[in-house]
N, C-alpha and C positions, 0 to 999 in steps of 0.2 A: 757614547753620547746618545741622548734620547732623540727619537724622531721628532722633527719639527722644532728643534732647539734653535735659538738665535743667540748671538753674542754681540754686545755693545761695549765700546770703550767710551767712558764719559769723563770729561774734565770739567770740574766745577770751580769757578773763581768768585772772589769776593771775600767776605769775612767768614771763611770756612775752616780755618785751622784754630785749634784751641777752644772749640765750642762743643766738642763731643760729636762732631760730624761723622768720623769714621766708625765709632762704636754704635751710633744710632743707625748708620747705614747697614752695618752688619746685622743688627737686630731686625731691621726691615727686610733685608735679604733672606734671613732665616724664616721670617713669617711668610714670605712669598715663595719660598722654596727655590731661590736663585743661588747659583754657585758663582765663584769668582774671587775677587779681592778688592780691597780699598786701601789707598795709601796717600800720605801727604807727599807733595812734590816740593822740591827746594824753592820753587818759584812762588810758593804760597797757595797753590791750588791743591785740590783733592782729585785724585784719579780713581775711578771705579771701573772695574772690568766685570761685567755681569753676563751670565750665561744661563739659559733655561728656556722654558716655554715662553712663547711670544708675549702672552698677556702678563705673565709675571715679570719679565724683563722690562716691558714697557711701563708697568706699574712702578718698578724701582726707578726707572729714568724719570718718571713724573714726580716721584718723591724727591729725587735729587735736585729738582728745580727749586725746591724751597728748603729741604733739609730739616734739621731739628730746630726747635724754637729759638735758640740763640744764634743761629747762622744768619748771615746776610748774603744770600746768593745774588750775585750780580750778573752771572752768565753761565751757560752750560754749552759745551761742544759735545756732540754725539757722533761717534764713528761706528759704522757697521764693520764687523769682523766675522770670519768663519768660525763656527763653534769648534772648540778643541777638546771637549769632554771634561771640563773642569769638575773637580770634586771638592765639595765643601765651600765655605766662604771664609776667607781669612782677612785679618786686619794687619797690614804691614806698617812699618814706621815711615 
């Protein structure tokens, strides 16, 4: 894991499933150089786990607050976690 890396777990709710949120998130994470994953939760929320340099992770969290054009984000919960050395960024179902 890189020096100065941070990790955040982000749960996004609202109209965030079925609007391309996960794939848009993965593209944004790749653009920012953030590792981790994104997945739909059975409750209708989207969960993002993001790890990397502070500025990059914070930028992804800021993006998560609005998401892609068709998303209707109503709220976001952010939890700090210890970095685990995630490799790549994956989209889970």
